[in-house]
DRENGUMAR-709266 format. One record per residue: residue in one letter; y, x, z of N, C-alpha, C in turn. Coordinates in steps of 0.001 Angstrom, whole numbers, plus 500000, padded with zeros to 6 digits. Layout:
BEGIN
AYXZYXZYXZ;...
This chain:
BEGIN
M882080753128662435881641752778661082880612753798660615;M879475753306660116878428754180659610878900754871658329;M878365756076658091878792756857656927878619756079655633;E877482755400655487877204754700654235878124753497654011;E878832753077655055879747751938654930881129752356654455;I881429753649654505882791754117654226883244753793652803;P882468754080651743882962753758650403883267752272650225;R882393751408650717882653749965650586883919749568651339;Y884125750162652518885317749827653302886583750278652572;V886572751491652007887741751995651289888066751095650101;V887049750650649371887271749756648239887876748434648714;K887324747871649749887834746592650293889289746736650748;F889582747818651462890940748018651966891917748227650812;G891511748992649791892393749221648652892733747941647913;L891745747064647733892008745776647076892962744928647911;E892808744982649223893706744232650114895142744742650015;Q895289746044649705896626746623649594897261746381648229;G896505745791647307897083745437646021896551746205644830;A895569747065645014894974747765643874894224746770642995;T894304746944641700893513746094640803892099746650640639;D891967747987640768890670748648640619890647749848641550;I889474750124642122889371751276643019887939751801643050;V887830753111643133886555753802643264886610754663644518;A885546754641645304885426755535646456884056756203646403;D884057757515646474882826758288646383882763759249647568;L881867758971648495881659759843649648880646760915649255;V881037762180649368880183763291648970879929764182650185;E878664764389650505878279765274651603877486766445651034;Y877895767656651399877231768871650941876673769652652118;E875505770203651923874977771218652824874578772404651952;K875224773559652195875009774715651324874621775937652134;T873772776739651516873490778085651995873871779047650885;M874713780007651222875144780988650228874800782388650722;I874180783162649837873835784550650135874489785429649086;R875262786407649543875842787394648640875156788737648858;F874998789476647762874359790776647880875083791792646999;S875103793042647438875686794142646671875022795433647123;N875061796431646238874416797710646534872976797527647029;N872287796561646408870861796320646665870570795715648030;E871590795223648718871388794659650051872149793351650209;I871611792480651056872323791254651412873506791620652297;T874691791151651925875895791469652686876464790278653444;V876255789084652921876785787875653563875773786756653414;S875549786040654493874727784822654454875387783786655344;K875683782632654762876343781608655574875872780218655179;N875895779348656153875559777941655952876786777111656302;Y877029776095655534878151775220655884877907773821655339;R878583772884655987878519771484655575879929770980655314;E880038770121654336881316769522654005881105768048653681;A882088767258654012882061765835653647883471765433653232;S883570764803652090884873764384651579884739763042650870;V885855762404650660885884761129649951886802761266648745;N886253761030647569887048760987646344887497759547646123;I888789759359645963889329758007645785890175757980644516;F889946756972643708890739756752642504891076755276642453;L892352754959642252892719753540642193893725753299641078;M893784752043640664894718751619639630895445750364640073;I896705750307639695897454749053639730897753748755638269;E896757748147637635896736747973636184896950749317635490;K898054749536634775898207750753633985898647751969634801;Q898988751751636046899418752868636892898255753300637773;R898098754608637946896908755093638635897205756352639442;S896325756612640396896430757823641201895061758126641807;G894869759356642229893592759735642819893726761010643619;L892839761184644582892801762414645353891455762539646064;T891210763736646570890036764014647376890493764378648774;I889920763732649783890351763970651159889145764307652028;P889348765126653061888257765364654004887885764065654719;L886627763941655059886186762759655779886871762716657141;G887439761571657471888148761433658736887971760039659315;P888672759732660397888568758406661016889152757315660129;R888866756080660494889287754942659673890789754943659425;K891581755190660456893037755149660312893517756180659293;A892878757352659281893268758384658326892934757943656900;L891767757323656717891401756821655389892380755750654924;E892734754848655824893676753790655467895035754374655087;S895455755402655824896735756045655535896726756682654152;R895630757314653799895545757956652484895512756931651361;V894835755797651584894821754749650565896231754203650356;K896962754002651440898348753525651320899213754533650570;R898965755814650850899705756857650143899381756830648656;L898109756639648326897716756543646927898371755348646243;M898461754258646955899136753078646397900593753398646078;S901258754095646991902659754466646763902780755395645561;M901835756334645455901856757261644323901631756531643008;A900708755562643006900418754818641781901632754006641329;K902371753458642274903512752601641922904625753365641209;I904710754680641452905755755467640792905200756310639642;A903884756219639410903277756991638332903620756386636973;P903753757204635926903982756663634582902817755755634180;A903131754684633503902095753746633076901265754350631944;A899961754143631999899076754582630928899267753702629700;D898742754154628572898883753392627327898113752080627371;V896940752112628034896120750908628093895647750683629525;Y895292749447629816894648749120631088893239748633630789;A892271749317631338890872748925631183890293748735632576;P889944747516632943889320747316634262888042748141634375;L887674748493635593886439749225635806885250748408635310;P884229749063634772883027748350634323882453747486635445;Q882001746306635061881521745338636040880009745420636231;G879604745626637464878202745637637833877791744285638389;P876725744261639153875948745443639560875119746009638407;F874767747306638560873994748012637547872624748382638103;R871706748636637198870380749131637578870281750597637191;Y869744751392638098869644752829637877868185753269637913;D867915754351637209866574754928637202866321755577638565;P865387755067639358865149755636640693864797757118640658;A864153757565639592863753758971639502864949759904639381;L866099759367638962867298760180638858868120760175640139;L867803759276641047868592759143642267868081759992643413;K866848760473643296866261761274644365865577762489643752;P865907763695644225865335764892643615863861765046643919;T863211765822643092861787766089643300861574767245644279;A862657767968644579862524769180645368862453768891646862;V861891769832647592861951769816649046862911770920649473;R863395770826650667864351771809651145863686773179651289;V864394774216650823863875775579650868864427776274652107;G863558776875652907863961777520654143864687778834653916;P865413779331654943866212780557654793865384781786654459;N864192781907655004863360783073654691862972783102653220;R862718781926652667862368781849651250863569782215650381;L864763781804650788865957782154650030866167783663650020;V865950784291651158866065785749651226865041786406650299;S863837785841650250862810786425649380863190786286647905;F863910785214647543864390785073646167865335786226645814;V866268786516646725867220787599646492866489788932646375;E865554789168647266864793790422647231864008790550645928;E863455789451645463862711789463644199863615789842643037;A864827789264643012865769789574641937866187791038641977;I866488791546643158866892792948643293865754793880642879;D864562793596643360863417794458643055863135794515641557;E863215793364640881862935793341639441864007794088638657;A865268793930639060866341794645638370866178796154638533;R865836796590639736865658798030639973864420798556639243;R863390797732639172862179798148638462862472798416636995;M863441797693636431863773797875635017864767799004634785;G865238799633635875866111800795635694867494800676636281;A867831799551636919869145799412637544869227800273638804;Q870382800891639021870611801671640229871199800819641341;K872062799881640972872694798996641948872611797558641439;V872442796634642376872316795217642022873215794402642940;A873930793457642359874836792601643131874746791177642593;G875286790237643376875311788855642905875353787869644052;S874946786640643752874970785587644765873876784567644494;L873406783958645554872454782844645478873018781688646278;T872932780488645730873405779294646428872329778216646373;A872002777677647530871091776531647626871903775355648161;T871844774225647462872675773080647803871843771819647959;K872175771064648977871659769713649122872865768801649251;A872929767757648441874105766890648424873684765432648344;E874575764578648816874382763136648678875706762513648265;M875656761690647223876833760959646743876628759473647017;N877611758860647644877555757429647966878769756783647314;L878534756005646264879612755472645428879739753963645584;A880986753499645620881274752067645569882513751862644703;T882519750789643916883678750488643076884035749008643211;S885257748695642806885675747294642802884991746513641691;G884261747218640813883477746551639772882077746186640243;R881865746207641562880585745857642194879460746839641854;A879854748057641566878848749110641405878664749797642749;E877411749909643180877085750637644398875841751470644130;A875900752755644516874770753635644245874811754831645186;V873621755319645505873486756525646318872584757495645574;Q873016758734645486872216759739644802872112760989645663;E870891761529645749870667762817646400870485763881645324;E870954765085645630870809766192644693870402767450645446;T869569768261644823869289769603645327869406770570644167;S869765771805644470869867772799643408869737774197643975;L869266775086643116869179776515643395869827777244642234;E870656778246642530871233779042641459871441780472641939;I871132781405641055871327782821641351871989783487640158;S872941784358640450873621785163639444873389786620639808;V872802787384638879872410788768639159873160789703638221;R873860790658638789874547791690638006873934793031638361;A873410793721637361872722794993637568873527796116636929;F873525797291637587874287798439637109873375799653636997;A873353800259635814872663801529635633873648802689635757;S874951802397635617876049803334635862877302802488636015;D878441803123636211879684802368636384880077801606635121;V879603802058633954879972801400632696878760800829631968;A877633800756632644876412800204632031875889799091632930;S876087797852632513875720796716633358875035795629632548;G874308794789633254873664793622632665873783792445633612;H873732791254633077873919790053633885872982788968633382;F872377788231634319871637787044633946871587786091635135;V871162784848634865871181783804635885869888783000635832;S869656782254636906868624781223636905869153780048637715;I869001778844637181869396777628637899868258776621637799;A868111775788638837867044774790638821867320773742639876;E866739772563639659866802771528640685865804771812641796;N864696772488641464863624772663642435863038774063642358;E862291774423643370861764775780643496860799776142642372;S860026775185641902859005775507640900859609775963639578;D860863775553639288861510775950638044862488777109638225;F862583777639639418863549778691639724862953780050639392;R863720780918638712863207782195638219864122783360638618;P864268783653639902865145784762640297864648786117639811;G863327786318639793862793787579639304863096787796637839;E863002786732637046863319786829635620864783787182635419;A865670786557636206867098786869636099867343788337636412;G866696788848637469866845790255637811866285791175636741;R865132790800636196864499791638635167865376791757633927;I865890790623633441866709790648632222868008791412632470;A868640791181633633869871791910633959869608793410634010;G868479793801634625868130795218634723867850795842633371;E867146795121632512866852795623631165868139795897630387;I869064794944630454870316795102629709871107796290630260;A871155796409631596871900797512632206871337798863631785;K870025799011631838869397800299631487869667800641630017;A869594799646629155869819799897627727871284800207627416;S872181799899628363873623800057628133874162801426628507;L873317802341628960873791803653629401874509804396628276;D875611805037628673876410805868627766876931805104626552;P877641803997626786878182803239625648879340803984624975;K879466803783623674880550804374622897881506803267622451;P882771803611622191883708802599621694883208801977620395;G883239800656620327882803799971619118883895799937618059;E883504799729616826884440799667615708884793798215615417;P886087797863615426886475796498615054885996796157613651;G885740794877613423885299794460612099884646793095612141;T884043792713611052883335791444610930881846791728610861;Y881080791113611758879671791442611904878797790192611939;T877552790362611512876524789389611883876219789635613358;A876336788586614173876211788748615619875020787973616154;L874272788628617010873220787977617782873803787707619162;L873961786436619504874583786047620763873514785681621780;G873572786315622966872646785998624033872952784657624666;P872038784139625494872217782805626096873491782657626929;L873934783717627634875129783569628468876376783358627626;V876564784194626603877763784050625782877681782788624930;F876506782462624401876406781258623585876615780001624427;A876143780012625675876366778864626563877852778650626807;D878629779734626898880074779609627092880707778896625898;L880289779278624690880829778633623488880378777172623397;V879113776920623717878601775540623691879346774672624692;N879672775228625853880450774479626834881783774011626262;Q882384774833625409883658774440624816883492773194623949;V882416773129623188882169771945622370881929770730623266;G881106770906624313880805769791625195882017769288625938;I882775770196626543883941769805627341885037769227626464;L885291769849625308886376769391624447885987768207623569;S884755767695623753884415766405623136884853765244624017;S885441765543625170886006764505626031887117763764625293;A887022762451625228888041761663624531889413761824625175;F889439762104626472890707762326627172891417763549626589;L890685764654626398891286765867625856891617765710624378;V890780764965623650891083764671622251892392763898622158;D892538762878623003893746762052623000894977762857623418;A894778763838624302895894764662624770896251765773623793;G895499765908622700895778766933621717895309768312622128;Q894345768386623049893863769663623557892413769918623145;S892083769622621907890718769795621430890703770106619944;F889782770963619525889599771261618104888726770213617416;L888356769147618168887516768085617599888298766817617263;I889622766900617276890462765747616948890167765280615518;D889960763964615368889719763343614051888503763935613334;K887489764348614089886325764978613474885048764119613545;I885120762896614086883923762055614135883401761832612710;G882105762100612538881492761952611218881664763158610329;S882366764185610816882610765381610015881675766509610435;E881495767455609536880685768627609831881505769597610679;V881067769818611896881768770741612793880914771969613111;A879691771989612632878772773092612920877722773173611823;S876935774219611872875801774369610975874796773239611197;E874045772894610158873017771862610319871916772305611278;K871887773591611614870908774081612597871264773661614016;F872511773208614227873023772981615576873061771500615936;T872310771140616988872358769799617568872606769937619069;L873586769189619558873965769263620972873946767867621575;V873234767709622681873215766442623400873658766664624834;D874225765633625416874491765612626855873447764682627453;D872573765224628308871434764429628769871282764474630291;P872124763726631014871971763657632472870709762911632893;A870085762197631963868850761469632280867609762338632130;L867796763644631905866674764568631794866194764913633202;K865125764270633621864666764351635006864279765781635391;G864535766111636650864109767387637193864957768572636787;T866157768327636215867024769426635795868263769482636674;Y868913770625636634870051770905637516871148769844637378;G871455769439636152872571768529635924872193767073635767;S870978766698636141870580765289636015871320764444637037;R871588763199636692872256762273637610872015760857637129;G872152759928638051871838758539637725873015757718637260;F874241758134637578875413757303637272876648758190637177;D877684757645636508878936758390636424879883757935637527;D881118758406637503882050758129638600882640756728638550;E882294755942637530882656754526637508881449753648637836;G880326754289638158879121753547638488878277753148637301;V878659753561636090877897753234634891876648754115634841;P875480753553634551874261754376634468874417755522633478;A873986756701633902874043757871633022873025757723631907;R873333758325630753872429758206629616872583759414628700;K871626759567627832871668760640626838872645760269625735;N873512761224625374874444761037624270874335762217623309;V874141761939622044874127762987621021875565763267620625;I876046764462620929877427764834620608877509765356619175;V876654766312618852876586766862617497875142766766617031;E874941766192615853873591766070615296873534766779613954;K872738767837613901872585768637612677873947768979612079;G874858769390612968876167769856612550877258768811612470;V876910767525612564877885766445612404878280765889613770;L879588765789614039880078765241615302879834763741615330;K879062763271616311878658761875616372879498761035617331;T879976761633618427880694760829619405881597761704620249;Y882633761087620791883361761661621913882736761115623191;L883012761754624295882542761279625591883619760395626208;H883202759225626708884169758216627132883967757743628563;N885083757380629205885073756491630357885585755139629884;S885824754217630805886222752867630378887590752859629703;T888515753696630189889867753705629635889900754304628241;T889283755467628056889294756060626718888487755215625739;A887433754560626236886637753701625351887491752566624797;K888314751967625645889175750873625164890201751401624174;K890748752578624477891778753124623599891208753505622237;F889968754001622209889344754427620962888510753318620319;K888542752122620920887751750990620422886258751360620350;A885790751917621450884396752350621548883816751822622856;D882614752240623175881965751893624439881959753113625345;T882010752866626653881863753986627569880505754650627345;T880477755975627475879227756718627274878578757112628597;G879134756624629724878577756988631023878952758394631445;N880131758837631015880581760199631324881860760230632166;A882158759138632846883406759083633592883418760052634763;G884414760950634761884834761599635988885903760705636596;L886448761092637733887464760231638339888722760150637478;I888999761191636712890199761194635878889851761159634395;E888908761996633975888614762123632554887118762185632313;P886665761864631102885237761981630785884796763437630785;L883553763656631254882999764998631372881555765003630899;P881077766115630322879632766244630078878936766607631379;W877672766213631502876926766470632738875857767546632573;N875153767543631458873930768341631341873694768629629858;L874261769707629352874252769977627914872937770627627480;V872430770179626342871160770673625814871328770980624328;V871062772235623949871049772623622544869605772560622050;E869391771846620969868043771768620409867612773157619929;P866339773534620147865901774895619820865696775105618330;G865642776390617952865228776752616610863728776979616581;V863253777704615565861808777905615403861404779367615501;K862370780278615573862034781697615547862115782330616932;T861372783408617110861442784177618346862663785090618301;F863025785602619465864108786579619537863810787775618635;E862583788258618667862210789425617868862324789148616367;E861933787954615946862047787595614530863511787500614104;M864360786962614988865784786875614672866401788266614574;L866060789114615531866580790485615526866183791216614246;A864941791036613829864436791740612646865183791348611376;E865837790190611355866551789729610174867909790412609995;I868399791068611056869754791626611020869692793095610626;D870241793400609490870218794788609004871338795611609631;D872496794969609818873646795668610387874471794644611156;G874460794750612475875154793742613262875407794195614688;I875728793216615527876029793472616935875333792433617794;Y874748792887618894874126792015619898875054791947621101;I875506790738621448876426790511622570875692789699623627;T875628790205624849874838789549625887875652788620626788;N876963788836626885877750788066627850879224788138627474;D880046787273628073881492787322627853882208786748629064;W883509786988629105884348786347630123885785786257629623;Y886608785500630370888017785301630051888218784729628653;L887569783601628386887786782911627108889129782192627177;R889989782465626207891326781882626181891646781395624758;Y892336780264624683892715779704623384894123780133622997;Q894289780496621737895626780632621171896117779278620665;N895173778427620258895529777092619774894333776170619984;Y894462775205620892893351774287621164893017773424619956;Q894023772994619225893782772050618138893079772688616950;T893355773951616683892661774621615584891373775284616050;G891277775595617367890093776266617898890179777775617873;D891375778335617598891544779783617620891482780276619066;F890669781307619316890473781775620683890087783245620678;S890034783802621890889467785142622060888727785193623387;T887759786085623470887024786301624712886500787732624706;I886279788272625883885907789682626004884411789803626278;P883659790469625408882253790747625712882144791517627027;R881178791128627824880980791720629148879540792211629256;D879342793278630018878008793837630214877488794398628878;G876169794405628701875602795101627560876022794533626210;M876446795423625300876746795064623912876212796211623049;F875579795884621921874820796896621190874990796742619681;R874963797878618977874839797846617531873398797547617156;I873226796762616113871904796480615543871834797172614188;K870800797960613998870599798635612714869154798426612255;H868999797898611029867683797733610418866717796964611338;G867247795886611959866400795006612761866056795530614141;R866777796552614615866494797115615932867790797273616728;I867701797056618042868839797310618919868971798815619108;E870165799345618784870360800781618898871461801110619900;D872558801716619463873533802281620376874285801213621178;P874438801441622492875314800565623280876775800857622938;I877593799803622904879009799951622573879853799161623558;R881158799371623518882083798676624411883449798593623753;E884413798025624496885822797987624099886079797165622834;L885384796030622711885657795092621625885967793718622198;R886641792912621402886997791542621784886607790596620657;I886034789448621009885790788401620012887100787677619780;S887600787686618560888837786991618190888516786142616968;D888298784867617168887784784054616064888182782601616257;N887456781710615614887750780285615625886468779525615950;M886543778561616866885344777849617327884616777143616184;L885341776414615374884689775675614294884041776624613295;R884704777732613010884137778693612070882853779306612625;I882847779624613918881658780204614533880485779232614459;F880707777986614857879594777028614878879128776673613467;R880015776688612499879591776446611119878830777630610544;N879019778812611152878377780030610649877088780380611394;I876570779451612193875271779681612836874185779650611762;T873354780694611733872270780733610753870892780567611380;E870758780916612674869464780770613347869676780509614833;L868739779765615412868659779575616857867232779875617284;S867075780429618476865735780805618927864979779601619474;Q863658779720619483862835778679620100862861778781621623;T863129779972622156863226780170623596864623779796624076;R864691779023625166865977778614625723866015778896627226;F867230779031627754867443779269629171868514778307629692;W868307777829630921869364777063631588870405778041632124;V871663777774631802872755778675632182873851777898632895;K874302778438634014875527777990634680875991779124635583;W877250779490635453877889780418636392879378780220636256;W880209781079636819881626780720636859882322780721635514;E881737781281634470882288781141633125881705779946632376;V880617779387632872879942778265632213879884777114633218;E880824776171633109880973775122634114879833774112634096;V879390773734632920878413772657632773877026773264632558;P876016772842633317874659773354633082874276773168631614;T873770774246631004873525774221629559872190774881629245;L871330774170628538870063774719628061870317775297626678;T870268776615626574870754777250625361869812778332624844;P869713778471623517868918779538622909869788780756622607;Y869171781777622016869904782837621337870407782262620008;A871493782830619499872043782351618225872446783524617347;I872243783378616035872795784323615064873990783659614394;V875117784369614396876352783889613762876782784930612741;K876960784510611518877402785451610494878928785558610506;G879424786733610186880861786931610013881686786794611274;L881163787196612433881923787115613673882991788202613692;N884222787836614010885337788785613980885528789455615333;L885462790761615372885642791544616595886827792484616419;T887735792453617408888913793309617396888843794288618553;K889777795197618608889805796177619684890271795521620972;S889555795751622067889934795199623359890972796090624016;T891926795463624713892933796236625435892529796483626874;M891356795906627311890909796085628679890065797352628817;
């Protein structure tokens, strides 16, 4: 059986076994990963993977899993196992058949504009990032670069069939001017022309050099200038928790907020997988529905939850083209820019704190949005419109809705951000937030 025939065969076999609905998605990856530390490449490896994502329903009962690509008998065995699992699974509240195709997709979203980047070029990207970080004052540089080529081959019992190719480049650069003075930045892109490893190294190096000899910060409430990495983490929370699945499960601070003000009027957030040539662009969701732009928050007002077919039926809405195999997901988050430069925003702050990064974001209460996260890498006091003393040992302890409602400015400059703290590719500016609560960190 040819590779491209596998999803259709799995769907056909599942229907024969009694499934009312079934999705099969064959995913093939080819990746090159380079790790570097102490200014040198330490690991370089290439690998290929192929797996099949299968999701099926027997009306209200459902099950799903991801399996390595194997022979026909193994696929049939796994489908039978899924059927057995579905029969004993608790019934869902509603049954929504998979959307019925066939569908038409934008060809420009199904095939990337990029060409494959050779190994020597990938090494030169890493060297460029290291060199720029050291030029700005970093003593040691570490991080990782990943180049990916992927193909998704989808078939559903709703007569949706689609094939999509994807390419991506991403680098994460961590620069150290001392053991306690560090900076971090990233660059992600679908293609080489938009990839900026040198810029990532330069910004990481600048932050690290400015962070030398940090002093313990004073807990309190501050006007905060948030860098793209930390702001992207917060924006991801709004995007991910706008999933109707999480709203329905009671795990979101956006419950019952459609039409309500959830942020400052300065803040508009869209999920735009149809934005061609970007890291998170895609032509269709996991139910085969064409991907489309969705405005999640418009000038501070929550406009929609993200839906698949099941949540759409439950909420009496339409699918938004955001179906994952289990729950709706954002694909490609975009924050609309402001009008001011970073320098103009900085000049407005008489007494505040500049936070460049964070990690370990944890909720005390998902429904209210109470959370905490630890600033990471460079953090600085702002005095009279200037970045002054580096500080450390503080924690952001606040509320998501309060933070987004307290946004006073967004920069015109934006950066694409994705790394292990930011799951969804996000185009994000700098942000000023008034009254940010910072407590003493125990780390």
